[in-house]
mmCIF file of the C-alpha atoms, coordinates in Angstrom:
data_MODEL
# 
_entry.id   MODEL 
# 
loop_
_atom_site.group_PDB 
_atom_site.id 
_atom_site.type_symbol 
_atom_site.label_atom_id 
_atom_site.label_alt_id 
_atom_site.label_comp_id 
_atom_site.label_asym_id 
_atom_site.label_entity_id 
_atom_site.label_seq_id 
_atom_site.pdbx_PDB_ins_code 
_atom_site.Cartn_x 
_atom_site.Cartn_y 
_atom_site.Cartn_z 
_atom_site.occupancy 
_atom_site.B_iso_or_equiv 
_atom_site.pdbx_formal_charge 
_atom_site.auth_seq_id 
_atom_site.auth_comp_id 
_atom_site.auth_asym_id 
_atom_site.auth_atom_id 
_atom_site.pdbx_PDB_model_num 
ATOM 1  C CA . MET A 1 1  ? 164.678 -46.317 94.068  1.00 0.00 ? 1  MET A CA 1 
ATOM 2  C CA . GLY A 1 2  ? 166.918 -48.261 91.406  1.00 0.00 ? 2  GLY A CA 1 
ATOM 3  C CA . VAL A 1 3  ? 169.734 -45.493 91.833  1.00 0.00 ? 3  VAL A CA 1 
ATOM 4  C CA . LEU A 1 4  ? 169.703 -45.880 95.438  1.00 0.00 ? 4  LEU A CA 1 
ATOM 5  C CA . GLY A 1 5  ? 169.992 -49.620 94.918  1.00 0.00 ? 5  GLY A CA 1 
ATOM 6  C CA . VAL A 1 6  ? 172.758 -49.144 92.946  1.00 0.00 ? 6  VAL A CA 1 
ATOM 7  C CA . ALA A 1 7  ? 174.494 -46.937 95.100  1.00 0.00 ? 7  ALA A CA 1 
ATOM 8  C CA . PHE A 1 8  ? 173.860 -49.154 98.122  1.00 0.00 ? 8  PHE A CA 1 
ATOM 9  C CA . ARG A 1 9  ? 175.584 -51.953 96.215  1.00 0.00 ? 9  ARG A CA 1 
ATOM 10 C CA . PHE A 1 10 ? 178.698 -50.051 95.704  1.00 0.00 ? 10 PHE A CA 1 
ATOM 11 C CA . VAL A 1 11 ? 178.919 -49.159 99.354  1.00 0.00 ? 11 VAL A CA 1 
ATOM 12 C CA . VAL A 1 12 ? 178.414 -52.603 100.346 1.00 0.00 ? 12 VAL A CA 1 
ATOM 13 C CA . LEU A 1 13 ? 180.767 -53.944 97.914  1.00 0.00 ? 13 LEU A CA 1 
ATOM 14 C CA . GLY A 1 14 ? 183.239 -51.480 98.666  1.00 0.00 ? 14 GLY A CA 1 
ATOM 15 C CA . GLN A 1 15 ? 182.856 -52.270 102.657 1.00 0.00 ? 15 GLN A CA 1 
ATOM 16 C CA . LEU A 1 16 ? 183.194 -56.015 101.702 1.00 0.00 ? 16 LEU A CA 1 
ATOM 17 C CA . LEU A 1 17 ? 186.553 -55.394 99.826  1.00 0.00 ? 17 LEU A CA 1 
ATOM 18 C CA . TYR A 1 18 ? 187.944 -53.408 102.788 1.00 0.00 ? 18 TYR A CA 1 
ATOM 19 C CA . ALA A 1 19 ? 186.506 -56.043 105.352 1.00 0.00 ? 19 ALA A CA 1 
ATOM 20 C CA . MET A 1 20 ? 188.270 -58.962 103.591 1.00 0.00 ? 20 MET A CA 1 
ATOM 21 C CA . GLU A 1 21 ? 191.264 -57.011 103.744 1.00 0.00 ? 21 GLU A CA 1 
ATOM 22 C CA . SER A 1 22 ? 191.499 -57.085 99.752  1.00 0.00 ? 22 SER A CA 1 
ATOM 23 C CA . SER A 1 23 ? 192.110 -53.366 100.145 1.00 0.00 ? 23 SER A CA 1 
ATOM 24 C CA . THR A 1 24 ? 193.770 -51.253 102.823 1.00 0.00 ? 24 THR A CA 1 
ATOM 25 C CA . ASP A 1 25 ? 192.095 -47.887 101.912 1.00 0.00 ? 25 ASP A CA 1 
ATOM 26 C CA . TYR A 1 26 ? 188.318 -47.749 102.165 1.00 0.00 ? 26 TYR A CA 1 
ATOM 27 C CA . SER A 1 27 ? 188.197 -45.031 99.621  1.00 0.00 ? 27 SER A CA 1 
ATOM 28 C CA . GLU A 1 28 ? 190.048 -46.968 97.015  1.00 0.00 ? 28 GLU A CA 1 
ATOM 29 C CA . ALA A 1 29 ? 188.032 -49.992 97.767  1.00 0.00 ? 29 ALA A CA 1 
ATOM 30 C CA . LEU A 1 30 ? 184.977 -47.991 97.238  1.00 0.00 ? 30 LEU A CA 1 
ATOM 31 C CA . TYR A 1 31 ? 186.378 -46.788 93.947  1.00 0.00 ? 31 TYR A CA 1 
ATOM 32 C CA . GLU A 1 32 ? 187.343 -50.197 92.668  1.00 0.00 ? 32 GLU A CA 1 
ATOM 33 C CA . ALA A 1 33 ? 184.060 -51.592 93.561  1.00 0.00 ? 33 ALA A CA 1 
ATOM 34 C CA . THR A 1 34 ? 182.145 -49.065 91.668  1.00 0.00 ? 34 THR A CA 1 
ATOM 35 C CA . MET A 1 35 ? 184.482 -49.171 88.516  1.00 0.00 ? 35 MET A CA 1 
ATOM 36 C CA . ALA A 1 36 ? 183.991 -53.026 88.676  1.00 0.00 ? 36 ALA A CA 1 
ATOM 37 C CA . THR A 1 37 ? 180.463 -52.860 88.587  1.00 0.00 ? 37 THR A CA 1 
ATOM 38 C CA . ILE A 1 38 ? 180.140 -50.341 85.893  1.00 0.00 ? 38 ILE A CA 1 
ATOM 39 C CA . THR A 1 39 ? 183.073 -51.476 83.494  1.00 0.00 ? 39 THR A CA 1 
ATOM 40 C CA . GLY A 1 40 ? 183.562 -55.083 84.693  1.00 0.00 ? 40 GLY A CA 1 
ATOM 41 C CA . SER A 1 41 ? 187.093 -54.434 85.730  1.00 0.00 ? 41 SER A CA 1 
ATOM 42 C CA . GLY A 1 42 ? 189.094 -52.496 88.245  1.00 0.00 ? 42 GLY A CA 1 
ATOM 43 C CA . ILE A 1 43 ? 189.947 -54.581 91.155  1.00 0.00 ? 43 ILE A CA 1 
ATOM 44 C CA . THR A 1 44 ? 193.791 -54.435 91.473  1.00 0.00 ? 44 THR A CA 1 
ATOM 45 C CA . SER A 1 45 ? 194.122 -56.973 94.672  1.00 0.00 ? 45 SER A CA 1 
ATOM 46 C CA . THR A 1 46 ? 195.030 -60.481 93.719  1.00 0.00 ? 46 THR A CA 1 
ATOM 47 C CA . ASP A 1 47 ? 193.261 -62.480 96.622  1.00 0.00 ? 47 ASP A CA 1 
ATOM 48 C CA . ALA A 1 48 ? 190.674 -65.054 96.048  1.00 0.00 ? 48 ALA A CA 1 
ATOM 49 C CA . PHE A 1 49 ? 187.822 -62.928 97.463  1.00 0.00 ? 49 PHE A CA 1 
ATOM 50 C CA . SER A 1 50 ? 188.539 -59.988 95.103  1.00 0.00 ? 50 SER A CA 1 
ATOM 51 C CA . LYS A 1 51 ? 189.091 -62.248 92.067  1.00 0.00 ? 51 LYS A CA 1 
ATOM 52 C CA . ALA A 1 52 ? 185.566 -63.866 92.790  1.00 0.00 ? 52 ALA A CA 1 
ATOM 53 C CA . LEU A 1 53 ? 183.795 -60.532 93.388  1.00 0.00 ? 53 LEU A CA 1 
ATOM 54 C CA . GLN A 1 54 ? 185.395 -59.201 90.165  1.00 0.00 ? 54 GLN A CA 1 
ATOM 55 C CA . LEU A 1 55 ? 184.029 -62.153 88.139  1.00 0.00 ? 55 LEU A CA 1 
ATOM 56 C CA . VAL A 1 56 ? 180.392 -61.575 89.787  1.00 0.00 ? 56 VAL A CA 1 
ATOM 57 C CA . LEU A 1 57 ? 180.639 -57.933 88.989  1.00 0.00 ? 57 LEU A CA 1 
ATOM 58 C CA . ALA A 1 58 ? 181.730 -58.533 85.446  1.00 0.00 ? 58 ALA A CA 1 
ATOM 59 C CA . MET A 1 59 ? 178.815 -60.810 84.893  1.00 0.00 ? 59 MET A CA 1 
ATOM 60 C CA . TYR A 1 60 ? 176.502 -58.132 86.376  1.00 0.00 ? 60 TYR A CA 1 
ATOM 61 C CA . SER A 1 61 ? 177.913 -55.423 84.085  1.00 0.00 ? 61 SER A CA 1 
ATOM 62 C CA . VAL A 1 62 ? 177.437 -57.675 80.965  1.00 0.00 ? 62 VAL A CA 1 
ATOM 63 C CA . VAL A 1 63 ? 173.838 -58.380 82.008  1.00 0.00 ? 63 VAL A CA 1 
ATOM 64 C CA . ILE A 1 64 ? 173.181 -54.737 82.648  1.00 0.00 ? 64 ILE A CA 1 
ATOM 65 C CA . PHE A 1 65 ? 174.702 -53.604 79.222  1.00 0.00 ? 65 PHE A CA 1 
ATOM 66 C CA . ALA A 1 66 ? 172.655 -56.438 77.310  1.00 0.00 ? 66 ALA A CA 1 
ATOM 67 C CA . THR A 1 67 ? 169.344 -55.400 78.892  1.00 0.00 ? 67 THR A CA 1 
ATOM 68 C CA . LEU A 1 68 ? 169.723 -51.775 77.975  1.00 0.00 ? 68 LEU A CA 1 
ATOM 69 C CA . ALA A 1 69 ? 170.657 -52.654 74.423  1.00 0.00 ? 69 ALA A CA 1 
ATOM 70 C CA . GLY A 1 70 ? 167.872 -55.089 73.938  1.00 0.00 ? 70 GLY A CA 1 
ATOM 71 C CA . SER A 1 71 ? 165.435 -52.554 75.484  1.00 0.00 ? 71 SER A CA 1 
ATOM 72 C CA . LEU A 1 72 ? 166.684 -49.704 73.174  1.00 0.00 ? 72 LEU A CA 1 
ATOM 73 C CA . GLY A 1 73 ? 166.648 -52.167 70.029  1.00 0.00 ? 73 GLY A CA 1 
ATOM 74 C CA . ALA A 1 74 ? 163.068 -53.257 70.848  1.00 0.00 ? 74 ALA A CA 1 
ATOM 75 C CA . PHE A 1 75 ? 162.072 -49.573 71.263  1.00 0.00 ? 75 PHE A CA 1 
ATOM 76 C CA . PHE A 1 76 ? 163.282 -48.759 67.912  1.00 0.00 ? 76 PHE A CA 1 
ATOM 77 C CA . LEU A 1 77 ? 162.070 -51.924 66.010  1.00 0.00 ? 77 LEU A CA 1 
ATOM 78 C CA . GLN A 1 78 ? 158.420 -51.434 67.572  1.00 0.00 ? 78 GLN A CA 1 
ATOM 79 C CA . THR A 1 79 ? 158.461 -47.671 66.153  1.00 0.00 ? 79 THR A CA 1 
ATOM 80 C CA . GLN A 1 80 ? 159.601 -48.807 62.854  1.00 0.00 ? 80 GLN A CA 1 
ATOM 81 C CA . ASP A 1 81 ? 156.950 -51.686 62.598  1.00 0.00 ? 81 ASP A CA 1 
ATOM 82 C CA . GLU A 1 82 ? 153.945 -49.458 63.972  1.00 0.00 ? 82 GLU A CA 1 
ATOM 83 C CA . GLY A 1 83 ? 154.911 -46.681 61.104  1.00 0.00 ? 83 GLY A CA 1 
ATOM 84 C CA . LYS A 1 84 ? 154.957 -49.485 58.444  1.00 0.00 ? 84 LYS A CA 1 
ATOM 85 C CA . ARG A 1 85 ? 151.703 -50.747 59.391  1.00 0.00 ? 85 ARG A CA 1 
ATOM 86 C CA . GLY A 1 86 ? 149.883 -47.296 59.672  1.00 0.00 ? 86 GLY A CA 1 
ATOM 87 C CA . VAL A 1 87 ? 149.058 -47.641 63.138  1.00 0.00 ? 87 VAL A CA 1 
ATOM 88 C CA . ASN A 1 88 ? 149.631 -43.796 63.746  1.00 0.00 ? 88 ASN A CA 1 
ATOM 89 C CA . ALA A 1 89 ? 147.687 -42.972 60.639  1.00 0.00 ? 89 ALA A CA 1 
ATOM 90 C CA . SER A 1 90 ? 144.497 -40.988 61.070  1.00 0.00 ? 90 SER A CA 1 
ATOM 91 C CA . PRO A 1 91 ? 141.210 -43.055 60.356  1.00 0.00 ? 91 PRO A CA 1 
ATOM 92 C CA . ARG A 1 92 ? 138.927 -42.081 57.556  1.00 0.00 ? 92 ARG A CA 1 
# 
């Protein structure tokens, strides 16, 4: 479901760029919306709508990256702490 939700966002944002006439080619608008969501940059047009959309997508990509980094860090720290406390050791 999460993958479908992300793919749906890409299509909707690409359609918004195309509908607001920020891009003249639909495939280019879809590509730019996808790259802006993943990397935080990629929209080449300079109108107000595309700049605002690029700012929102840049913040979205930072939040997703921070969430993934925090989750991975917590996983590895939790595994280290359990090993130090002997949680995985067999009882006597």
